[in-house]
C-alpha positions, 0 to 999 in steps of 0.5 A: 674811854671804853674798855676796848680802847684801853685794851687796843690803845690809841689808834692815832698815836699808833699811826704816828709812831708805829706806822710812820713813814710807811705807805698806807693801803690806800696809797698802795692801791692807788699807785698800783691802779696808776701803774696798771693804767700806764702799762695798759695805755702803753701796751694798747697803743703799741698794738695799735701802732700809736707812738707813746706821747709821754706825759704832757706838762701844761704850764 
């Protein structure tokens, strides 16, 4: 165990306790990217006169 890990503590333990249930930075970025893409598709489709098709569920 290095001096740095003794000073800062265990990252896995901190992640499991202090940050449990919170959205990670990666999840936040992915969600915002999806929301932005969806907004652009809807906006550009409206400008082109295309009807919004919604989500296709291939079952």
